[in-house]
N, C-alpha and C positions, 0 to 999 in steps of 0.2 A: 647521382646514382650511388647505390650501395656498393662498397668495395668488396668484390668477391674474388680478388686476385689470388688469395691464399686458400680459398676453399677447394676441396677435392672434386674433380669431375666424376660424377656417378650417373648411372642410369636413372632417369627421372620420368615420371608419368603424371598426367593430370586429366581428370574427366570433369566435364561440365554439362549442364542441361538447361533447357529453356522451353518456352511454349508460345505458340502463336494461335490465339483464339479467332475463329471466323465463322461465317454462316455455313450450314451444311451444304448449300448449293455451291459454295466456293470450293469446298472439299471435293465435291463431285466433279467440278470443272478441272481441278488439278489432276484428279485420277483419270479423267478422259483426255487429258492433254489439250484442253480447249481454251487455254489462255492466249491472248494475242501476242504476248512477249515470249512465248515458247514454253519449253518443259521447265516447270517451276522447281522441282526437287533436284534435278540434275544441275541446274544453274545455281541453286542455293548451296548445294554440296561444294561445287567449285569455289563459290564465293566464300564459304566458311573456311576452306583450306587456305585460300589466298589471304584471308583476314588474319588467320593464325600466323602466317609467315610475315605479315606486315605489322604485327603487334608493336614492335619496338619503334616503328615509324609513327604510330598513332599515339602511343602512350609515352610521354617524355622521359620518365625515369625507368622505363622498362629496358632490361638488357637485351642486346641482340644475341639470339641463340641459333645454333645450327640444329634445326629440327630434323629428327630422323624418321618421324611418322606422324601423320595427321589424318584423322578420319572423322566424317560427320555422317550421322545416321538419322533417319526420320521414322516416326511412327504416327500414322494417321488415325485419328478418332473421328467421331461423328461431327464434332464442331471445333476441332483443334488439331494442330500438328505439334508433336513433341520432338524436340531436337536434342541429340546427344553428341558430344564431341570427345575424342580421345587424342591426346598429343603426347609425344615422347621425345626425349633428347638424351644426350650424354654430355652434360655440361655442369658448370659449377653452381647453377641456380635453377629454380624450378620453372615449370611451364604453366602455372595456373592462369596467368594473363592470356597466354596463347589459347588455352582451352576455352576460356570465357569469350575471347575475341571470336573464336570460330563459331560459337553458338550465336553470338550477337550478329556477326556478318551474315550467317545463314538466315536468321530471323528477319533481318532488315531486307534481305533480297526477296524473301517470300512476300513480305509486306509490299515491297515495290512492285513486284510482278502481279500482285492481285488487287492493288488498291483501286484500280479502275472499276473492278467488279464489286468490291466489298469495302464500304466505308466504315464498317463496324469492327475491323480487325484490332486486336490488342496483343502486344508483346509483353510477356510476364514470366516470372519464376526463373529468371536466369541466375544460376548459382553454381558454385563449385561443388562437385559431388565427392571427389576423391583425389588425393595426391600421394605419390610414393617417391622414394628416393631421398638422398641427403640425410640429415640428422634423424628424420622421422623413422627411417628404416632401422636405426640403431638405438632408438630411444629406450631407456630403461630407468626404472625408479631406484635401482640398486646403486649405491655409492660406496666404494671401498674406503677403508681407512688407509691413508697415504703417508709415507715418509719420504723426505727429500734429503739427500746427502750431496754437498758440494765439495769437490776435491780441487784445491788450488793452493799453491804455496803463497801466492800474493794475498789471497783473501784470508787464509789462516794466520798470516803474519800481520794482518790489519793494514796492508799497503794498498789494497784495492777493495772495491765494493762487490758483494755477492749479488750480482744482478740476475744471474741465471736461476739460482735457487729461489729467489723472490718471485720470479716470473712463474716458475712451476708451482710453488705453494699457492700463490694468488689465483692462478688459473684453476687449480683443482678445487680450491675453496669457493670460487665463483660458481661452480656447477654443483655445489652442495656436498662435496667430500669433506670428511673430517681429516685434517692434516695436523695431528698432534706432535709429530716428530720432525725436526729439521736441525741439521748439524753441519758444521764445516770441518774438514780435515785437510791437512797438507797432502800434496800429491804422493802417492805410494804409501799412504799411512797403513800401519799394521793394525789399526783399529777398525778398518773398513769391514772386514769379514765378521769379526765378533759383533759389531754393531748391527749388521744385517740380521744375524741369527737372533740377537737379543730383541730386535724390533719385531721379527716374525713371531717369536715366542710370546710377545706382549699383545699380539692381535693385529699387527700391521699386515695388510693384504697386498699392497702395491708399494714397492720401493723404487724410487728413481734416483739415480746418481747423475751428476752433471760435472763434467771436467775430467781431466786425466785420460783423455781418449786420443790425444795427438800422437805425433811421431817422435817425440823427444824421449830421452832415457828415463825420465821420471814419470812419463805417462803410462802408468801401470794398471789403470782401472780395469781395462778389458781382460787382460790375462789373469788378473787376480780373481775377478768375479766368475770368469769362465770355469775356474777350477771347482766352484761350489755348486754349479747348476746340476739339478737332478735331470733336467731335460732342457733343450734349447727351444725357443720360439722363433724359428727361422722366418715365418711369415711376417711377424712384426718387424724384424730386421729388414727384410726385403722391402716391405711397404714404406718404412721410414726412409730408407736409402733412395727408393724410387721417387718419393715425394720431394726429398731434399734436392736431388739432381734436377728435378723439374723447376726448381726455384733459384738455386745458386750453383754455378758451375763447379766451385771448389768443394761442393758436398761429396764429390766422388772420392775425396781424400779423407773424409771423416770416418772414424771408426765408432761403431756402436754394437751393442749386444743385448739380447733379451732371453730370459729363460725362467724356469721354475726352481725355487728353492724352498723345500719343505711346504709346498702348497701355496706359496706366495709368488707373485710375479715380480721380477727384478728387471728393470730396464736401465741400461747405462747409456747416457746420451752425451754428446759433445757439450762443451762449456760455453759456446757462443750464445749470447742473448738472442741474436737473430734466429739462430737455429732452434732455440727453445720455443720462441713464439710460433715459428712455422710448424714445428712438430706437435706442439700443444693443440694448435688449431686442427691438425689432422685428426 
């Protein structure tokens, strides 16, 4: 199975459709409730809902999801029944397979209930119609120019490796961002603020600092950068804190801040490589 542990749980929806072709007299029998196995559409609707709920049991690599809504609808034509499903959840991965399973289960049930009367039936056109939620809801072609600043006495002195800065730079480059600026300073460096202003003047639109957010006397990043914000981005701070606490208990002790400086976004993050990976995925 694909690892979705670090993905954010969001509202997700998928719609699918399909078709069962049959003789006109079979359609008439369904409308007249004249099939020996009972009411076809009611049974097929229940079957479709049940199949959506059982998708993970039938499809080996499909994640088990807590579905919040499943519906199956039918439209009768002269020689066919069109099936449409809608499935919703609030989980870390989508419900496409559940929506397709709902249509498939309903179609197979219609076929089973009518096969004694009609040997010509055909199931076709099962496909995904729409999906929302996850990355698709936030997809954008725009990519900001990014700068990364690492604050660490050990890294600045060459005694340790800059893992956090590398993770941030690589992550943003992987999604198509230009990351022309990356630098390392010692904790509490008086070059931090001038560098931020210089980068913004050169066209950098997003600056991320990593490190210097702990509880020690030299962890001065937060108080230093807070002084130059034109406005704070409290929603970003709250979202990152909430996400971190859901993954690591000690995240409640981490300090971070985010805001606007002369039109650019500046976000100060803890220096832990693990924290960098989690917050980048967010």
